[in-house]
GUDOLUM-855992 format. One record per residue (C-alpha): residue in one letter; x, y, z. Coordinates in steps of 0.05 Angstrom, whole numbers, padded with zeros to 5 digits, always signed. Each point is the difference from the previous one (the first is absolute). Layout:
BEGIN
aXYZ
...
REM end
This chain:
BEGIN
m-02206-00219-00593
v-00058-00035+00031
i-00016-00005+00070
s-00042-00050+00037
t-00046+00038+00040
k-00025+00065+00008
a+00012-00001+00073
q+00069-00022-00019
r+00006+00063-00043
e-00010+00041+00050
g+00023-00028+00057
d-00040-00027+00054
a-00025+00053+00042
s-00020-00041+00067
s+00070-00012+00000
d+00032+00069+00013
t+00078-00002+00003
p+00054+00051-00001
v+00017-00011-00078
t-00084+00003-00013
q+00004+00067+00045
w+00054+00023-00038
l-00024-00015-00070
d-00058+00062+00024
a+00053+00053+00008
p+00070-00024-00023
t+00054+00049+00033
e+00076-00010-00003
d+00005+00014+00083
s-00050-00069+00008
v+00045-00039-00044
k+00039-00037+00047
t-00062-00018+00043
v-00034-00039-00062
v+00066-00038-00016
t+00016-00016+00071
y-00072-00030-00008
m+00019-00042-00058
l+00067-00022+00040
e-00036-00022+00056
h-00056-00030-00038
p+00019-00028-00067
s-00045-00062+00000
q-00060+00048+00013
s+00030+00057-00055
i-00010-00047-00056
s-00060-00042+00031
s-00061-00006-00036
t-00032+00059+00031
h+00057+00056-00004
i+00041-00033-00064
v-00033+00059-00033
a+00003+00048+00046
t+00082-00003+00007
a+00004-00005-00071
k-00030+00072-00007
a+00039+00012+00061
f+00064-00011-00036
k-00022+00029-00072
q-00011+00071+00044
l+00075-00013+00025
a+00018-00014-00068
d-00020+00068-00026
m+00020+00029+00070
c+00068-00019-00019
r+00000+00036-00072
d+00027+00061+00040
p+00075-00001+00016
d-00013+00035+00059
v-00048-00048+00033
r+00043-00061-00024
t+00056+00023+00037
r-00041+00018+00061
l-00026-00067-00007
a+00060-00045+00001
d+00004-00013+00077
g-00009-00069-00007
a-00068-00018+00007
l-00035+00013-00071
a+00064-00044-00019
a-00013-00060+00048
a-00077+00001-00016
s+00009-00001-00072
s+00051-00063+00014
l-00044-00032+00043
l-00062+00004-00037
l+00024-00009-00070
e+00039-00074+00020
r-00069-00013+00027
v-00041+00010-00063
v+00060-00034-00033
a-00009-00059+00035
e-00076-00004-00010
l+00006+00019-00082
g+00072-00048-00011
p+00012-00051-00049
g-00036-00059+00029
t-00059+00031+00026
e-00081+00000-00017
q-00037+00053-00019
s-00046+00018+00059
n-00068+00046+00006
g+00042+00056+00013
h+00055-00012-00048
a-00014+00075-00035
e+00001+00029+00066
h+00063-00035+00009
v+00040+00027-00064
f-00043+00073+00008
l+00047+00002+00068
l+00057-00031-00039
v+00007+00055-00050
q-00017+00060+00058
v+00054-00031+00046
l+00053+00008-00065
r-00017+00066-00013
c+00014+00010+00069
i+00059-00025+00001
c+00023+00029-00066
n-00021+00072+00015
q+00034+00002+00075
s+00061-00030-00020
a+00010+00048-00054
d+00066+00044+00003
t+00005-00025+00069
d+00057-00038+00024
a-00037-00003+00075
a-00062-00029-00021
r+00037-00043-00048
t+00046-00021+00058
q-00065-00016+00050
l-00028-00042-00060
l+00068-00047-00005
e+00001-00003+00079
h-00079-00024+00009
g+00011-00052-00058
g-00041+00045-00054
t+00057-00023-00050
a-00015-00071+00010
a-00073+00009-00009
l+00007+00036-00058
a+00039-00038-00036
r-00058-00061+00012
a-00053+00048-00020
l+00031-00001-00069
s-00018-00069-00002
i-00069+00000+00001
d-00042-00016-00050
d-00055+00057+00006
v+00063+00044-00020
w-00011-00014-00075
r-00076-00015+00010
q-00012+00077+00000
p+00076+00027-00013
v-00023+00071-00007
p-00014+00015+00073
v+00031-00068+00028
a+00061-00007-00030
q+00016+00070-00011
a-00013+00016+00077
a+00057-00059+00018
f+00050+00011-00045
g-00006+00076+00012
a+00006-00017+00080
v+00064-00043-00021
l+00036+00049-00041
n-00009+00051+00048
v+00016-00032+00065
s+00072-00028-00035
l+00014+00066-00047
d+00058+00032+00034
h+00002-00043+00060
k+00059-00050-00002
l-00037-00046+00059
c-00065+00000-00023
t+00032-00020-00065
q+00043-00058+00021
a-00074-00026+00044
l-00030-00002-00059
v+00046-00039-00043
d+00003-00051+00063
a-00064-00006-00002
c-00005-00018-00071
a-00041+00063-00031
i+00037-00004-00061
e-00032-00065-00020
p-00066+00028-00009
h+00030+00062-00036
i+00022-00047-00061
s-00067-00039+00005
a-00037+00067-00008
l+00042+00010-00068
r-00036-00056-00030
v-00038+00001-00072
h-00052-00047+00020
g-00011+00050+00063
l-00016+00060-00046
g-00077-00005+00003
n-00047+00045+00043
g+00041+00063-00005
a+00063-00036+00032
h+00046+00038-00047
s-00017+00070+00032
v+00032-00020+00066
w+00063-00038-00046
p+00030+00069+00006
l-00002+00004+00087
v+00023-00075-00010
c+00065+00016-00034
s+00007+00054+00035
s+00006-00039+00070
l+00044-00055-00037
d+00050+00049-00021
n+00002+00026+00069
l+00004-00066+00037
c+00049-00020-00048
e+00042+00062+00005
d+00057-00030+00046
a+00024-00054-00060
e+00045-00026+00065
a-00062-00017+00043
a-00047-00018-00058
a+00051-00058-00024
k+00017-00027+00057
h-00084-00014+00003
f+00003-00030-00067
e+00049-00042+00018
q-00044-00023+00060
h-00061-00010-00044
a+00033-00040-00059
g-00063+00015-00041
l-00009+00065+00001
a+00046+00017-00059
s-00034-00049-00046
n-00065+00034+00015
m+00024+00071-00010
l+00025-00024-00060
q-00059-00037-00018
a-00048+00064+00005
l+00052+00042-00044
a-00005-00057-00049
e-00074+00005-00006
i+00006+00072+00008
t+00039+00001-00054
e-00051-00047-00041
q-00054+00035+00008
l+00030+00061-00022
a+00032-00027-00061
n-00068-00028-00020
i-00033+00068+00009
a+00051+00043-00047
s-00013-00063-00053
v-00064+00014-00008
s+00008+00058-00025
g-00044+00050+00035
e-00056-00048+00016
v-00012-00026+00076
a+00031-00063+00010
e-00048-00057+00024
q+00004+00004+00077
f-00029+00085-00005
v-00050-00011-00055
q-00049+00029+00047
i+00041+00063+00022
k-00007+00067-00032
e+00049+00034-00032
q+00029+00043+00053
q-00002-00061+00052
d+00038-00047-00053
a+00055+00062-00004
d-00002-00005+00080
v+00011-00068-00003
t+00055-00003-00047
a+00038+00066+00041
a-00011-00052+00064
l+00032-00059-00029
r+00058+00040-00029
g+00017+00033+00071
a-00013-00077+00035
q+00055-00020-00056
r+00048+00054+00021
t-00003-00021+00071
l+00000-00063-00013
l+00063-00004-00043
w+00051+00056+00044
n-00014-00038+00068
l+00011-00072-00024
c+00052+00027-00046
e+00030+00038+00076
v-00007-00061+00038
l+00034-00045-00050
e+00063+00048-00002
k-00005-00005+00074
s-00006-00078+00013
s+00036-00061-00028
v-00047-00036+00037
v-00063+00025-00040
r+00033-00006-00075
l+00008-00076+00027
q-00064-00004+00003
l-00019+00016-00068
c+00054-00038-00035
e-00059-00043-00042
p-00013+00008-00070
v-00068+00022+00013
y+00024+00065+00034
m+00057+00010-00053
h-00067+00000-00059
q-00038+00045+00045
m+00057+00048+00005
f+00020+00001-00078
d-00076+00007-00006
i+00002+00060+00044
l+00064+00026-00042
a-00039-00008-00066
y-00056+00041+00017
y+00039+00056+00034
v+00051+00000-00069
a-00067-00001-00046
t-00034+00057+00035
g+00051+00039+00031
g+00048+00049-00020
p-00005+00078-00008
d-00061+00003+00040
e+00046-00032+00064
p+00006+00054+00052
t+00070+00022+00001
q+00011+00029+00071
p-00021-00041+00062
e-00071+00000+00014
p-00013+00011+00084
n-00009-00058+00045
v+00023-00050-00055
a+00055-00052+00011
q+00059+00025-00049
p+00036-00050-00035
p+00054-00046+00024
s+00077+00015-00008
r+00029-00010-00064
p-00063-00004-00046
l+00009-00025-00071
p-00009+00066-00040
q-00064-00015-00042
g-00047+00047-00030
n-00050+00017+00066
r+00011-00017+00074
n-00049-00057-00005
a+00036-00047-00039
d+00059+00020+00029
a-00030-00034+00070
t-00033-00048-00035
a+00064-00028-00035
q+00043+00017+00067
m-00050-00061+00041
i+00015-00043-00058
v+00073+00008+00004
g+00000-00001+00077
v-00042-00063+00008
s+00036-00040-00066
g+00072+00016+00036
e-00019-00034+00056
d+00037-00073+00001
a-00059-00037+00012
a-00032+00026-00068
l+00047-00043-00038
s-00047-00053-00001
m-00046+00041-00036
f+00048-00004-00064
d-00029-00072-00008
d-00069+00026-00011
s-00020-00003-00073
g-00052+00047+00001
l+00039+00059+00039
q+00065-00025-00048
q-00040+00010-00075
r-00037+00066+00031
l+00072+00034+00012
f+00019-00025-00060
a-00052+00034-00043
q+00012+00065+00038
l+00077-00002-00007
a-00017-00010-00077
q-00049+00052-00011
s+00004+00079-00016
e-00012+00030+00064
s+00057+00009+00024
a-00024+00014+00086
l-00028-00078-00003
a+00058-00022-00035
a+00040+00034+00055
a-00042-00036+00060
a+00001-00058-00040
a+00078-00009+00000
l+00011+00030+00071
c-00051-00057+00019
l+00041-00059-00046
g+00059+00028+00028
n-00011-00012+00066
l-00034-00067-00012
a+00057-00020-00033
r+00054+00008+00043
t+00026-00071+00002
d+00043-00033-00045
a-00057-00057-00020
h-00045+00052-00010
c+00051+00047-00045
t+00021-00062-00030
q-00070-00014-00018
l-00023+00052-00028
a+00064+00017-00039
e-00004-00070-00034
t-00069-00004-00014
h-00025+00066-00008
p+00044+00036-00049
d-00053+00046-00028
v-00008+00026+00077
v+00068+00017+00005
q+00003+00026-00070
a-00059+00050+00021
a+00035+00021+00056
i+00054+00012-00033
a-00032+00048-00050
w-00026+00035+00050
f+00066+00001+00037
e+00025+00037-00065
s-00059+00054-00014
g-00052+00000+00047
e-00012+00056+00053
v+00044+00005+00055
r-00044-00037+00051
v-00004-00059-00053
r+00071+00008-00015
h+00008-00008+00072
a-00035-00059+00012
a+00016-00036-00060
s+00069+00017+00015
g+00001-00040+00077
l-00038-00056-00034
l+00052-00019-00045
k+00052+00015+00056
n-00026-00055+00039
l-00005-00051-00059
c+00070+00015-00016
v+00029-00034+00064
p-00016-00071-00002
a+00056-00036-00042
p-00044-00037-00053
a-00040+00063-00014
k+00059+00043-00016
a+00011-00030-00072
r-00072+00001-00024
m+00002+00080+00028
v+00063+00009-00055
e-00037-00032-00049
l-00067+00047+00007
g+00054+00063-00011
l-00010+00024+00074
p+00086+00018+00012
a-00006+00048-00062
v-00068+00034+00029
a+00036+00002+00067
a+00060+00033-00030
r-00037+00063-00022
n-00027+00015+00061
v+00061-00001+00032
d+00000+00073+00017
t-00067+00014-00005
a-00027+00064+00035
v-00051-00049+00032
v+00044-00019+00054
p-00047-00067+00032
v+00000-00017-00077
q+00072+00007-00007
a+00018-00033+00066
n-00043-00069-00034
a+00036+00005-00059
i+00070-00004+00035
g-00026-00058+00046
i-00020-00028-00068
l+00059+00005-00023
r+00041-00021+00053
h-00041-00059+00020
l+00006-00025-00072
a+00077+00017-00007
n+00012-00062+00056
g-00026-00063-00061
c-00001+00038-00055
a+00053+00049-00001
e+00016-00004-00069
p-00069+00030-00029
t+00001+00049+00058
v+00070+00027-00014
q-00018+00003-00076
a-00062+00045+00015
l+00039+00042+00039
l+00056+00012-00043
a-00044+00012-00065
q+00007+00066-00030
e-00083+00025-00004
p+00006+00066-00041
g-00061+00048+00022
k-00023+00037+00050
s-00030-00025+00059
k-00080+00025+00019
d+00011+00005+00064
q+00072+00048+00008
g+00004+00021-00080
q+00075-00028+00014
d+00040-00024-00058
q-00002-00079-00004
g+00066-00006-00046
q+00030-00017+00064
c-00018-00072+00032
a-00045-00017+00052
l+00061-00021+00043
a+00022+00070-00009
r-00054+00042+00015
l-00005-00052+00061
l+00061+00017+00018
t-00026+00082-00005
a-00059-00020+00047
v+00033-00027+00048
r+00048+00047+00001
s-00046+00065-00002
t-00057-00037+00058
d-00011+00024+00061
i-00046-00063+00015
d+00032-00049+00040
g-00038-00064-00034
i+00021+00014-00071
r+00068+00007+00017
c+00010-00055+00036
e-00043-00041-00049
g+00035+00039-00056
t+00070-00019+00033
r-00016-00074+00007
l-00022-00001-00066
v+00061+00025-00029
a+00040-00048+00043
a-00047-00060-00027
v+00025+00024-00072
a+00079-00004+00015
k-00003-00070+00034
a-00044-00015-00056
v+00050+00027-00058
y+00067-00009+00035
l-00024-00082+00029
k-00051-00023-00037
r+00023+00031-00064
a-00072+00026-00016
c+00032+00038-00060
d+00058+00026-00031
a+00039+00036+00059
q+00023+00053-00063
d-00075+00019-00009
l+00002+00031+00072
e+00065+00024+00008
a-00007+00028-00074
r-00051+00057+00041
g+00053+00021+00044
l-00061-00004+00055
d+00022+00014+00070
l-00029-00064+00034
v+00057+00013+00069
a-00033+00065+00025
p-00070-00027+00013
l+00025-00064+00037
v+00050+00043+00046
r-00062+00041+00013
l-00041-00055+00026
v+00059-00029+00041
v+00001+00071+00039
l-00070+00025+00001
d-00041-00066+00022
g+00053-00050+00013
q-00015+00008+00081
r-00080-00008-00016
h+00004-00044-00044
p+00074-00050+00002
l-00037-00048-00059
l+00002+00060-00052
q+00061+00018+00022
q+00032-00067-00010
e-00027-00006-00063
s+00034+00066-00016
l+00058-00025+00027
v-00004-00064-00049
a-00015+00037-00066
l+00061+00045+00026
t+00050-00050+00012
v-00027-00037-00080
l+00012+00067-00029
v+00066+00004+00024
a+00017-00067-00018
a-00022+00014-00076
s+00043+00068-00005
s+00029+00009-00060
d+00029+00065-00040
n-00065+00000-00026
a-00046-00007+00063
p+00043+00038+00052
y-00033-00020+00061
a+00043-00015+00046
h+00036+00080-00016
a-00071+00013+00019
v-00006-00030+00069
v+00059+00024+00013
r-00015+00066-00009
c-00066-00005+00043
l+00052-00007+00066
v+00010+00076-00009
p-00053+00028+00044
e-00006+00068-00044
t-00012-00054-00063
a-00045-00042+00033
a-00043+00047+00016
v-00077-00026+00003
g-00044+00053+00029
t-00041-00018+00066
v-00032-00053+00031
s-00072+00004+00016
e-00025-00033+00074
p-00034-00068-00010
t-00079+00013-00005
e-00061-00045+00015
d-00008-00003-00076
d+00069-00016-00023
t-00009-00066-00030
i+00047-00035-00059
e-00051-00042-00024
g-00067-00036+00018
d-00047-00049-00027
t-00066+00028+00017
i-00015+00050-00045
e-00031+00063+00032
a-00039+00059-00035
n+00058+00046+00020
d-00003+00087-00017
a+00060+00013-00048
d+00013+00064+00032
d+00011-00033+00071
e+00069-00035-00006
t+00023+00071-00030
a-00024+00033+00061
e+00038-00044+00045
a+00062+00028-00024
d-00012+00072+00010
d-00029-00014+00067
a+00059-00049+00013
e+00046+00018+00063
t+00075-00007-00040
t+00072-00005+00033
a+00058-00001-00028
p+00024-00067-00031
d+00055-00028+00008
s+00066-00018-00050
f+00009-00060-00039
t+00071-00015+00037
n-00023+00015+00066
v-00063-00053-00017
l+00057-00053-00014
k+00043+00012+00044
r-00062-00013+00041
l-00021-00065-00025
l+00089-00027-00008
t-00010+00010+00084
q-00071-00020+00003
s-00009+00059+00039
g-00076+00013+00028
p-00052-00042-00027
v+00026-00039-00062
w-00020-00055-00034
p+00062-00047+00001
q-00018-00016-00079
s-00001+00071-00018
t+00086-00001+00035
m+00008-00068-00042
q-00018+00043-00068
a+00034+00066+00022
k+00068-00037+00007
s-00018-00033-00073
l-00006+00062-00020
i+00062+00031+00025
t+00037-00064-00034
q-00021+00012-00068
l+00022+00072-00002
t+00068-00017+00025
t-00004-00052-00055
q-00019+00053-00043
l+00061+00048+00023
n+00048-00047-00025
v-00043-00013-00068
q-00024+00061-00027
s+00058+00045-00038
s-00043+00063+00004
p+00010+00048+00064
f-00045-00003+00061
d-00024+00054+00036
p+00059+00024+00037
a-00035+00030+00072
g-00051-00072-00013
l+00065-00036-00001
d+00028+00028+00065
i-00061-00012+00037
l-00006-00074-00025
r+00067-00015+00023
t+00009+00038+00057
e-00072-00009+00034
i-00029-00060-00032
l+00050-00055-00019
p+00023+00003+00070
l-00062-00015+00021
t-00012-00066-00035
n+00050-00037+00032
REM end
């Protein structure tokens, strides 16, 4: 660092001040005299005559504050106040828009020493941090990060600046929030740009990353700041994309030095690569956490260009990640958001989660019409890399959430649908989940159902109704239920088809038809979503067979399946929480009772269920936040979470079928009028069957029907 003249380097001896006197014999006892003088004479302290002496004094103070005991004794406010005041003054001289003067080098010298002093005095000392906050030091620190000289001489200046920010904010919530409010995050992101790697800047990047991690540690507060500054998330994503591209270029040269680092020695090149990887990790996890916390920030990235960048980043992690990725969380590194897509490495998990989160916003639906993004998603779904195919299926499923988009995709891109069906049937767990979610969305609009049947989806879904992978099972059941409403015949045929062999998931005998395996799964599961959706599918099959004549009723009756028990169970367990499901089950029960015969004694089964001992249905779980029947937006759910919910949920004793019917008939409590009407229809059909059926009914159930139920129908 160049000092203008010898007199300036040594200080002006003819102008003696407490600062110059103290420099002759610096002691801790006289520090207060020096800093008091600086506070009372700030302009004189940074004048051309005294600025070098002031810088030397701060250098001496910074060195003294290395001692924990000394900095504790100096944390009385005077040093923090003087540091804050002179930092503010020197930042005003060097800040953006200012011209370099003859004393520019001296001002930079003072800047470095004041920053070093702030850095050292605030290390593990909350009292000093609080004093700096009270005297405006945090705001001045945030502005100092944007000075051009920080990166002209990054090793001395940037190191001091970002080190000061890190120490001031570390484990001090108020200082951290003050720095965030003063827009300190922005220069951190600007610092981690590839074009700023010259002059040894890479050696400062680890410090920048640590400081940025600390500022974003409170994800909620960081997300609010990102919401208020619309370009911040896109800048962070751009920096991440640049670093990822640079790392990909370095990897592609097979040991040769990348173009930007031709003049860097071998060891220095390794240091640059390590700095790039550290910055990549910091940007990824902090951005992922912010996106997880804020839908407003996700909306800011609902543009095709940002989606392309995220897929580029994912492609890099898929290509380079794997066994070398750490399996244990690293200290001071943000953890993945809840329910990450279970891929091969944590970085790919986080990137896939960002893609899912952004594409799941309603504002992202317009991206479906972007031809470039469409082609990329189609290409990735068709390739053999399951991680990329899974992310493409999740994204495409989220973008195709309107009837128009689903119909367009099914009608004009059958090859894409076939690729999704292939992944659904034989891919890895994550891609089966993603592909089946996409296919479930495509089965919703009526115009697309016939095409999905033509492509063989019902048979594939039927083979997965009892898979051990819960999210895939839920999607398979949802697919069949959607198809049963519009394409009933092929759907019912797929459920009744005999498929000998072994299930790859459970090793069960598939000589049973899919409907039989579905009933077994519904009866044995503790997961509300599977039980409810599976029972709705059973109800749809009953209506399709006996109302729509989707198949010969004898084909169903010959199998001797118990269709009544799951329907009764849903009426009892889930009626109050989901009255629509209760009504659907009552409708199906009414249809079955009306279709009763010697070969299909459905009415007898309903009467038996009126006896409490016969109709035991287990326990009912209290509703939790995650108890959802069906959603359009595809989420990257962890398959084990739903099972854990059933284990942890509080349980209560279930009501009896008889009591539920009595409550419906008398409209006691919160009861849908439609459910009351349907319950009366069910009892009417039972009464009719009492006079028609030749085989005897259960005596206990018959007595309950006649003495407790029938009187209420009037």
